[in-house]
C-alpha positions in Angstrom: 5.9 -69.3 34.5 8.2 -66.4 34.4 10.0 -65.1 31.9 13.0 -62.6 31.5 13.4 -60.1 28.8 16.3 -57.6 28.3 15.2 -54.0 28.0 18.2 -51.7 27.2 17.9 -48.4 29.8 19.0 -46.5 26.2 15.2 -46.9 25.4 14.5 -43.8 26.5 17.3 -42.0 25.0 16.6 -44.1 21.9 15.6 -40.9 19.1 12.6 -43.0 17.9 11.0 -43.9 21.2 11.9 -40.7 22.9 9.4 -39.0 20.5 6.6 -41.1 20.8 3.9 -39.8 23.0 3.1 -41.7 26.2 0.5 -43.8 25.4 2.6 -45.4 22.0 5.6 -45.7 24.5 3.4 -48.3 27.1 2.6 -50.3 24.3 6.0 -50.2 23.0 7.3 -51.8 25.8 4.8 -53.7 26.3 5.3 -55.5 22.6 8.3 -55.6 24.3 7.8 -57.3 27.7 4.6 -58.7 27.8 3.8 -62.1 28.8 3.2 -64.0 25.4 6.7 -62.5 23.9 9.3 -65.2 23.1 12.8 -65.4 22.5 13.1 -64.8 18.9 10.9 -61.5 19.2 7.9 -62.9 17.0 4.6 -63.9 19.1 0.9 -64.7 18.5 -1.0 -62.0 20.6 -5.2 -61.4 20.6 -5.9 -57.7 20.4 -8.1 -58.2 23.3 -5.3 -59.3 25.2 -3.0 -56.2 24.3 -6.0 -53.9 25.1 -7.1 -55.3 28.4 -3.6 -55.7 29.9 -2.6 -52.0 28.9 -5.8 -50.0 29.2 -5.7 -48.9 25.5 -9.0 -49.5 23.8 -9.0 -51.7 20.9 -9.4 -48.8 17.6 -5.8 -47.2 19.3 -4.1 -50.1 20.2 -4.5 -50.9 16.1 -3.7 -47.3 14.9 -0.7 -47.4 16.9 0.4 -50.6 15.4 0.2 -49.3 11.7 2.4 -46.5 13.0 4.9 -49.0 14.1 4.7 -51.1 11.0 5.2 -48.2 9.0 8.0 -47.0 10.7 9.8 -50.4 10.6 9.6 -51.1 14.1 6.6 -53.5 15.0 5.0 -55.9 12.5 1.6 -56.8 12.8 -0.4 -59.9 11.0 -3.0 -61.9 11.4 -2.7 -61.9 15.1 0.9 -61.7 15.2 3.7 -59.8 15.9 7.4 -59.5 15.2 9.8 -57.0 17.0 12.7 -55.9 14.8 16.3 -56.4 16.6 14.8 -58.1 19.3 17.4 -60.7 19.3 20.3 -58.4 19.0 19.3 -56.8 22.8 18.8 -60.9 24.1 21.6 -62.6 25.7 22.7 -65.4 23.5 23.5 -68.9 24.1 23.0 -72.2 23.0 19.8 -72.8 25.2 18.7 -69.0 23.5 19.8 -69.9 20.1 17.8 -73.4 20.1 14.6 -71.4 21.7 15.5 -69.0 18.7 15.4 -71.4 15.8 12.6 -73.0 17.4 10.1 -70.0 17.5 11.1 -68.7 13.9 10.0 -72.3 12.5 6.7 -72.1 14.0 6.7 -67.9 12.9 4.3 -66.8 9.9 6.1 -66.5 6.8 4.9 -63.0 6.4 6.6 -62.2 9.7 9.8 -63.5 8.7 9.6 -61.4 4.9 9.0 -58.4 7.3 12.1 -59.2 9.2 14.5 -60.9 6.9 16.9 -57.9 6.7 16.6 -57.3 10.8 17.8 -60.8 11.6 20.8 -60.5 8.4 22.2 -57.6 10.3 22.6 -59.7 13.3 25.6 -58.6 15.6 26.1 -62.2 17.3 28.6 -64.1 15.6 27.0 -67.5 16.9 23.7 -67.1 15.3 23.7 -70.3 13.7 23.2 -70.0 9.5 20.0 -70.6 9.6 18.8 -66.8 9.8 19.6 -66.0 6.0 18.4 -64.3 3.6 15.5 -66.3 2.2 14.3 -66.1 5.6 14.0 -70.1 5.9 14.6 -70.6 9.6 15.6 -74.4 8.5 18.0 -73.8 5.3 18.0 -77.3 4.1 14.2 -77.6 3.2 12.8 -75.7 0.0 12.1 -72.4 1.0 8.5 -73.0 -1.4 7.5 -75.2 1.5 6.2 -72.3 3.6 4.0 -71.4 0.2 2.6 -74.8 0.7 1.9 -74.9 4.2 0.5 -71.5 4.2 -1.5 -72.8 1.5 -3.1 -76.1 3.8 -3.8 -73.1 6.2 -6.9 -72.6 4.5 -8.0 -76.5 4.5 -6.6 -76.7 8.6 -5.8 -74.0 10.4 -3.4 -76.4 12.6 -0.8 -76.4 9.7 0.8 -73.1 11.1 2.3 -74.9 13.7 3.9 -77.1 10.2 6.5 -74.6 9.0 9.3 -76.3 11.5 8.0 -79.7 11.0 10.4 -82.0 9.6 7.9 -84.4 8.7 5.8 -81.8 6.9 9.2 -80.4 5.6 10.3 -82.9 4.1 6.7 -83.7 2.3 6.3 -80.1 0.8 10.2 -80.7 -0.7 9.1 -84.3 -2.3 5.8 -82.4 -3.6 7.7 -79.8 -4.9 10.4 -81.8 -6.5 8.0 -84.2 -8.4 5.3 -81.7 -9.2 6.5 -78.0 -9.1 5.2 -75.0 -6.9 2.4 -74.0 -9.3 0.6 -77.6 -9.5 0.8 -78.6 -6.3 -1.0 -74.9 -4.9 -3.5 -75.5 -7.6 -4.1 -79.2 -6.5 -4.5 -77.7 -3.0 -6.8 -75.2 -3.9 -9.1 -78.0 -5.5 -8.5 -80.1 -2.4 -9.9 -77.2 -0.5 -13.2 -76.4 -2.9 -13.4 -79.9 -3.1 -13.4 -80.8 1.0 -16.7 -83.1 2.4 -17.3 -83.8 -1.4 -18.5 -87.2 -1.0 -15.9 -89.8 -2.4 -13.0 -87.3 -2.2 -10.0 -87.9 -0.2 -9.5 -85.8 2.8 -6.4 -84.0 2.9 -5.4 -81.4 5.0 -1.5 -81.4 5.6 1.7 -81.5 3.1 1.8 -85.2 4.3 -1.4 -86.3 3.7 -1.0 -84.8 0.2 2.1 -86.9 -0.7 0.5 -89.8 0.4 -2.7 -89.7 -1.1 -1.3 -88.1 -4.2 -2.1 -90.9 -6.5 -6.2 -91.1 -4.9 -6.5 -87.3 -5.3 -5.7 -87.8 -8.8 -8.2 -90.2 -9.4 -10.8 -88.3 -7.6 -10.1 -84.9 -10.5 -9.8 -87.0 -13.0 -13.2 -88.4 -12.3 -14.5 -85.0 -11.6 -13.1 -83.4 -14.8 -15.5 -86.5 -16.6 -18.2 -85.7 -14.8 -18.0 -81.8 -15.8 -17.0 -82.5 -19.4 -13.3 -82.2 -19.3 -13.4 -79.1 -16.8 -9.9 -76.9 -17.6 -10.4 -75.9 -13.9 -9.4 -79.5 -12.4 -6.0 -79.8 -12.4 -4.4 -83.5 -14.6 -2.3 -84.9 -12.1 
């Protein structure tokens, strides 16, 4: 399905882009218009695809992305691209706003943090309050929930899709309120280390941890006793 992206004709006169060399201009324009772009300006794209589509070798792509990131224009991390001020150049309406919200809900925290100032300075007065100073696209959730989900990504990559999931974010809020961020992250790390261990509960998401917290606690106590009271095993 084709997409429409607005690129201002001033692209060629902009103080920054006008001083780029031809290959850098090509890549900058590519990151604005390629088929993987999303309406919020944050999207996932493999470097291999960038290289194949543009004909620029991967090493050169990496170097140019490092320049764009250093210059604060386009950020790249772990296969994700975030473009400064992308939304400001789109035609905003309720449908677009919904698409922006969905996109931000699934975007990695690292990219959101890099772009937080840009989103705060958006000139569209009707852009909703989900774009806030905490880089949290859904203000009703505890922003530390993103750290919990990020930690779970080391156990199961599917968690990268849970930043905007109501069930998972609610589970994060419960865990944080009941046990605090330090203990929750510590427990997740032990779960990761013990994954696959016989009789240890399988937990791969915040929601599962909420439901299996008691079982995990029992398993941790068994592990602690077996290891002579190992202080590295949290007591929950």
